[in-house]
Structures are given as structure tokens and as C-alpha cells.
N, C-alpha and C positions, 0 to 999 in steps of 0.2 A: 458193824457200826461204821459209819462214814467218819473220816477224819478230814479236817479242813486246812491242815498245814500247807498243803500244796496250792491252795486257792490264792491267787494274787489279784490285784486290782484289774489287771488285763483280763483275767477270766471272768470277773464280775461284769466288766464292760462288754465282753462278748455275749454274756447271758442277757444283758439289757438290750443289746442290738437284736438278738434273736427274739426277744419279747416284742420289740417294736416292729420287727418284720412280720411276725405271726399274728400279732394282736393278743390282747390279754386272755380272752376266753380260750382260744386255741392253744396258746402257750401253757396255761394252767392245766387244761385237759390232757395235753400230750404227755405231761409228766405226772399226772395223777393228783394234782393239787386242787383244792378249792380255795376261794379267796379267804385270806387270813385277816380278819378285821383288827385294826389297831397297830399292827407292825408293818410299817411302810418304809421303803427306801426312796429318797428323793434324789433325782439327778436331772440336770438341765431343765428344771421346771416341771418335770413329770414325776408321778409317783408310781411305785411298783410294789408288788407283794414281795416283801423282803425274804421270806422263807423260800419261795419258789425260785427267786433269783439266785439265792445262795446254793440251792440244790443243783441248779443248772450250771452255775459257775463250777461246782464240784465236777460235773460231767466234762466241762471244758478242760479242767485240770487233770482229771484222772481217767476219763473215758467212761465213767459210770455216774449217772445222776444220783444224788442222795434221795432216798425215799422219804415221803411225807412223814412216815412213822419215826424216822431217824431225827427229825427236827421237832417232833411233838413234845409236849409236856415239859418244856424247858431243858431238854437233854442237851441242846446246843444253844449257846448265847449268841443268837443271830445278830442282834444289834451290836454286840461287842466285836464280833468277827468282822462285820462290814465296816464298823467305825474305825477299826485298826487299819483298814485298807483305804481310808479316806472318804467314806461315804456317810451321808447324813441319814440316820435311821430314827424314826419317831415311834413312840409307843412301845419301845422295847422293855427296858427295866424301869419299873416304877419304884421310887424310894419307899421304904417301909413307913407305914402309917404310925403316927404318934399314938400314945396310949388312949384308946377308945374314948376320945372326947373329954377326958378328965383333966387335960392340961398338963399331964405329966408325960415324960418320955420313958420309953422302955430302956432297959439296959443296952440292948443291941443298938437302938437308935442313938442313944447317948454315946456309946463307944464309937459308932460310925461317924458321929459329928465331931468327936474330939480330934484335935490336930495330931497328925502323925509325925514322928520324928523323921528328920532328914535321913534318907538312905542313899547309898550309891546305886546307880542303875548301870546295867550293862549297856555298852554302846549298841546302837541300832545296827543290825546286820542288813546290809543292802541286799535286796532280792535280785537274784540273777534272772534274766529273762528266760522263759521256757524255749526250748528248741522245738519247732513245729515241723511236722511232716509236710512237705510242699504239695503232696498229692491229696491227702485226706484232711489236713489241717488239725490233726490231733497232736497232743504233746508226745514227744518221743521219750522212750524210757532211757535209762542210763546207758544202754548199749549203743544208742544212736540209730538203731534200726527199728522202723515202724512195725509194730505187732500186726497191724492190719494189712499194710501194703507189702511188707517184706522188704 
């Protein structure tokens, strides 16, 4: 299972650049994705398939693209992950519907709508920029020696 903790805004921007260079059809086909209707990432006036962009951003961060199966069926909150990195994602999480047209709300919806008490939050941790191999442009591991180039 892919984890996305290493994916930063820089990695997502690199995936967007790769998408723009290759074109949508070639980009999606190269990584085994089909267009995902409804979940789109907007950047500089253009829209992108959010799942495919996140999968390729994972490749830029770790050296391995996330597989379509790893992003399917809500296993990964694509909109939340990309939103935390400063991107606008539409169609991701839809709010729960109110009680089937009866005018009443479900307990879950009522609880979600209730104001939450103030809590203390941890200070935001500033992300350190990735160290990149000057030869192959992959992220270097903790040893500082590229696994591909040596």
C-alpha cells in the first residue's frame, strides 16, 4: 500500500508538469489510469485527473508510482491530501445527505453540523525540501547516495 506522507507540493507540481508535457491520454495510459470523472485538481486555469496526479507525485517522491488500485474505493482521501498541499480539488468528499427527503437530519449529520469545542492544534511543521540527485533527478534516500546512479 502506498503512503503519501513523503509527497510534497513540489512533487505534485512535477507530476502536473509531466502531465502537461505528455498530454492527458499518454500520461494516464503510461501509469495505467483511466479518466476519473468527478475528482479533478485545478491549477493555473487547467484541470487534471486528481488520482493520476497524486499517483505520479508519489513516484516523484518515492521512485514508485502508486497503482490505480491503491487509490480506488476511497482507500486514499485524494482531495484531502492534495488540499493540504495547497491545491484546489473539486468533487472529492461530498457532504452526507440529510434524511431521505423527510426534512429531518440523521444523527451523524446533526453531530457533524454541531459546533466543535475549541482545541489546541500542533504547530505546523515546515517541510524540508527534498534532496534530488543531479543526474537522474530522483529524491535521494537518507544516506545521500542515489540508489540508481550510485
